[in-house]
N, C-alpha and C positions, 0 to 999 in steps of 0.2 A: 317443512323444508325451508331453508333460508331464503330461497328465491320467491317464496310466497308470503313473506312478512308484510309486504306493502304493495298495493296496486300501482303505486307511482314508481316509475323506473327512468333512469337516465339512458339515453341512446348512445351506444358505442359508435365512435367514429374511427379511431385508430389507437394503436398502442406502440410505444417505443420501449425496446429492451436495450438498456445501456450497459456495456461491459468494458471494463478496463483490462488491458493485457500488455505484457512485455513480449517482444519478439526480437529476433536477430535477422529476420528476412528483409530484403530490399528489392526495389524495382519490380521486374517482371515476376520474380519468385513470390514476392508478397502479393502482387495483384492476382496471380494464379491461385494462390492459397486461399485468398478471400473469396474468389469465385467458387472454389471447391467447397468452402465452408457454407456459402450461400445455398448451393445446390443440396448440400447435406441437410441443412435446416429445412429446405422445402420438402425433401424426402421424409424427414422426421414428422413433419406436420401431416403430410399426405398419408403416411402409413400408420398414423395414430389410431388405434382401435380401442374398443371398450375393454378388451382383455388386458390392456396395459394400465388401466386405472385401478388403483388400490381401493378396494371396497371399504377399507377402514376410513378413508377420507371422503369418498363419495358412495355412501351406502344405497342411495336411491337409484334403481335401474333406469328410470326415465332420465335422470340427470346424466348418467353415464352415456346413454344413447345420444343425448343432445351434445355432449362434449365431443364425442367422436365425430358426429356430423358437422359441428362447428369447425373442428380442426381441418377437415377436408374442404371446407369452404373459405379458408383463409389464404391470403397470399402474403409472402414475406420478402422483403428486400433488405440487403445488407450493404453497409458502407463502412470502410475503415478510414480513420483519420490518425496520422502521426501527431503526437502531442509534445513529448519531451524527447529530443534526440540526444545521442551520446550519453545516455543514462546507463552506464556499463555496470553490470553486477553478475555474479556467478552463482549458480546452484550446483548441486552435486553432478548433474548431468549436462547442463547447458550454460552458455554465456550469452546474455542478452545485452542489446545496445540501444534499445529505444522503448519508450512507453507510448501507447496509443489507445484508442478506444473503438469499439465496434458499436455500430448503430443499426439495430434491427427494427425495421418499420413493418408493423403487422396491421393489415386491413382486410376487410371482407372482399372477396373476389368480385370483379365486375359481373353484373347480371346474376349474382348468386340468389338462390331461392330460399336461403336460410332466413328465418324470421329474425330480423335485427333486434327485436324486443327480447329475444331469448339469449342474447349474448350477455353472460353474467361474469362478474369478476372471478368468482370461484371456479368457473369453467376455464377461463383463460389461465388461471393459476396452474391447473393441471397440465395444460399444454406447454406452458413455460418450463415446468420441471422436466417434462419429457425431452424437450429439445435441448435444454441446458445440460442435462445428464449425458446425452449423447455427444454433444459438442466438446465438453471438457475431457471426455475420454478419447474421442477421435483425434483431437488436435492438441493433446497435452504436451507433445514434444516441440511443436512449432510455435506455441504460444504459452506464456505463463499467466494463468488466470488467478484471480483471487478466489481460491477454493473455499474460503470461509463464508462466502455470501453469494447468493444467486444474483442474476442480473437486476439492476435497478429498473423499476417499471414506471413509465409515465403513461397513464391512461388518459385519453382525450375523448370527451363526450360532448355531443351537440344535441340539444333538444331533449324532449322527454316523452313518455308514453301518452301523456294527456294532450300532446300537440298544442301546448299553450306556451306563451312567453312568460317565464317566471321572473319576478323581481326578487333577487336573492338577497334579501335583507336578513338580519339576525333571526327574526321570528320564523321565516320560511326555512332558513338553513337548519334551525333546530327541529323544525317539524319533520324534515326529511333526513335527519341525521343518520338514521340506520342505513338508508340507501347510499348516501354520500360516503359514510364510513366504510362500507364494503369496497368501494372503488379507491378510497384514499389509502387504506391499509390493506394492500392486496395479499401480502404474506401473513395470513392469520388462520386460525381454526375455522372461521366463518360459522360459528355456532349460532343457534337461534335464540339462546337465552343470555346473550351478553347484557351487562348492566348499562343503563343509560349513561352513566359517567364515562364509560369507555368510548362510546360514540361521541359524547360531548368533547372529550379530549382530542379525538381525531379531527374534529371540525374547529378546533380552538383557534388556529392561525390560518386565516384566509388572506392572502397577499394581494388579491385583486382590489382595485379602487372602484370597480364598476359593479352595478347590481345585475348586469347581464353576463357576468363571468364569475368564476371562482378558481382560485389558484392555491391548491393545498400541496405543500411540499413537505413530506415526512421523511423519516430516516431511510427507509428502504423502497418506498414507492410514492407516487404523486398522482393527483387528479387535477386535470385542467378541464374545466367546463367553460364552453363558449356558446352563446347563441349562434345558430347556423350562419347568420350574416357576418358576425364577428370572426368566425372561423375562416371564412373565405377572404376576409380583408386582412387578417393579422396573424394567422398561424404560420404557414410556410409557403414560400414562393416556389412553385414547381409547375409542371405541365397542367395539373388539375386546377390550380389556383394561381395563374400567372400574374394577376394583379395584386396579389397579397404583398404586404410589406415584409412578411417573414419575421416579424418582431418576436413572437412567442418562441419560435424554434431557435432563433439566434440568441436570445437573451434569457430564456428560461431552460429549454431542453439542453442546450450546449453548456450553459453555466453549471447545471446539475452534474453532467458527466465530467466536466473539467475538474470541478472540486472533488468529485468522487475519485477521479484518477490521481489527483494530488494526495488524497487520503491513502490510496493504495501504495503510492510511491513512499509515503511516510512510513508505512508498515515495513517496507523493504529496508529503508534507511535505518529505522530503529532496530531491526533485526541485525543489520550489519554492525551497528554500534555495539549491540550486545555481544556479538561474536568477538569484536575487538576487546571488549571488557574481559571476556573469558581468556583471551590470549594473553592479555597484559598480566593476568593473575597466574600465568604458567611460567615456571622457572625455565623451561626449555625456550620459550619465546623471549623471555627477558635476557637470556644468555646470548641472543643473536646480536650482530653488529648494530650499532645505533642507527646507521643509515637504513638498514633493512627494516628495523622497527618503524622508523619514521615513514618510509615509503609505503609500508603496509597500512598504516593508519591514514596516510594521505589519500588513499583510494576512497575510503569512506568519506573523508572531508570533501572530496570532489563531488560526490553525490549530494552532500549537504549544500554545497554552493549552487549546484544546478537546481536543486529544489527551492533554494532561496530566491534565485532569479525568476523561477516560475511563479512563486507566491507573491513576489513584489508588486506586480500590477493589481492583483486582487486586494492586497492590503492598502494600496494607494486608493483604489476605488471605494473601499470601506470608509476611509477617512475623508475623501475629498469629492466623491461623486455627488452630483446634484440631481441625478436621475432617480427619483423617489422609488419607483417600482423596481427597477433593476437593483438598486441598493438594497431594498428589502429582500429580494430574491437571493442576492449574493450573501447577505448576512444570515439568512435562514440556512443556506447550504453550508456555510462555514460553521455555524452552530451545530447543525445536525451531525457533521463529521468531526466535530471537536478539533478543528484545524489548529486554532491558536494554542489550545492546551497541549496537543501532541507535539507541536513545534517547540514549545518551551521545554517539554520533557526531553526531546532529542538534543536540544542545545545544552541542557544540563548534563546529560549523559556524555556528550562529546567533551564538554569542559572537564568533567571528572576524569575521562580517559586521558585528556591532555595533561592533567596534573599527575596522573599515574606514570605517563610516559616521561615527564620531566623528572619524576622521582627515580625512575630507572636510569636515566641519563646521569643524574647526580651520583647514584651508586657507582656507575661505571667510571665516572671521573674520580671518585674517591679511591676506587680500586686501582685506577691508573696512577694516581698520585702516590699511593702507598707503594706500588710496584717500582715506580721511578726512584722513590726514596731508598728502597731496599737495594736497588741496583747501584745507586750512588754509594751506598755504604759498602757494598761488596767491592766496588772499584777501589775505594779507599783502603780496604783491608788488603787487597792484592798489592796496591802500591806500598803499603806499610810492610808487607811480607818481603817485597823486593829490597827494601831498605834494610830489613833485618838480615837478609842473606848477605848483603854487602858488609854489614857490621860484623858478621860471623868471621868473614875473611880476615878482619883486623884483630879480633879477640882470640880466635882459635887458629893456631898455626899448623896444627896437625891435619894433613889432608884427609886422612881416613875418618877422623872425627868430624871434620867439616861435612864430608859426604853423608855420614850417618845422620847427623843432626838435620841436614838439608832434606834428606829423605823422609825423616819423621815429620818435619814441619810441612813439607810438600804433600805428604799423604794425608795429614790432618786437614790441610787446606782443601785438598781434592774432595775428601768426604764431606767437608762443610759446604763446598760449592754444589755437590750433587744433591745434598739435602735441601739447600737453599732453592735451587732451580725446580726441584720436585714440588716444593711448597708453593713456589711462585707460579708455576705453569701447570701443575697437576690438577686433578679434580677439585673443584671448589665446594666448600660447605655452603648450604643454603643460607642466603642472607635475607633478613627481614626488612622489607622496605618500609618507608615512613607512612605510606598510605595503604591501608589494608583494604582488600577487595570488598569484604563484608560491610565495612563502615561506609565505603563509597556508595554501595548499592542502597544502603539505608538513607544516605543523604539525598540521593536522586529521587527515591520514593517520597521523601518528605517534601521535596521541591515540587 
């Protein structure tokens, strides 16, 4: 079994489940819904049994029994933070106006008799999946979650099974890479025969400057290891550790979820831009009034501007911050979520859509100019016809002949005018615009 690979184990202290979400709830309604969600999560953990564990993932009966027992010995707290307000976007069923994040704090219950050495990352992984599955189904109308990925996990460990203070230099870190790797990369198969290179990759980037701590921040999960004294002094200021500076929570945990939330917002904006691209390629959309087209695209541009304002402080910190550790944490989070790359893609797609919109407007101007020119020509024809009628009165004196010729000319003119206006205001043939949708998509992909 994976949990018997090595006698050395890190000691679990707590775990944070970080979830980004959109909602349209405010005030007491939002507060009540978060309380209801917290109680639901508590129930999910309390009612977690061995029968809910997939044997394919946990084949060992002893492991399944420990997971169920651990789940019933955990306590969970939930907090919601608004992050980006007035971030309005629509789905098929809902309209959302803000982006925030959920902070689940998971710890062992006070006076729990569960052996803390037996708390393993693959055990916690099963509990996370159970709670997450229930939450996303139960609250899918009140909140818009990122369904493509489970919660981001920050595992916090203090001390070890040998009850010794370890100096975490490169040699020791490599020695215990399999134990560290299991906590660092929580969402994995947790197989017993992983190659050394996999664990070496997981421990490749330690952001801590101290040998009494380790800070591994990976794409979907993180490990923060702190000696017990360090934890009490620097992790989080609360009732249990009132003298703590709270540095790690404020500058590491919250930075991770803020960048993660921005990444989620980028997915939404990118999807909105893609929808605009599809609409711009539609003849029906192109036929709408210029103001309607502009207003439609302006909604997406507003989201882009809100996102830009949110990103701005982080980009400033990346270029100007002199806080070495925070700068390293921020840079790592930005790289993990490919923020700069995705931002450039969004800007390129918006620029391409703007060019297409301008092309539509130019087409409309050309059509309008052609129409005005034709109307001017017909006015000239009508004026010329009136002059012709006057000349007939001088050339032909016979009244009956004048009437007949006037009727013939008038009828011909009427038929001409009917044909003219049908052509001018009737159904239009499809026009080929200067910028084709397929070419624009290729250009964006190349960018």
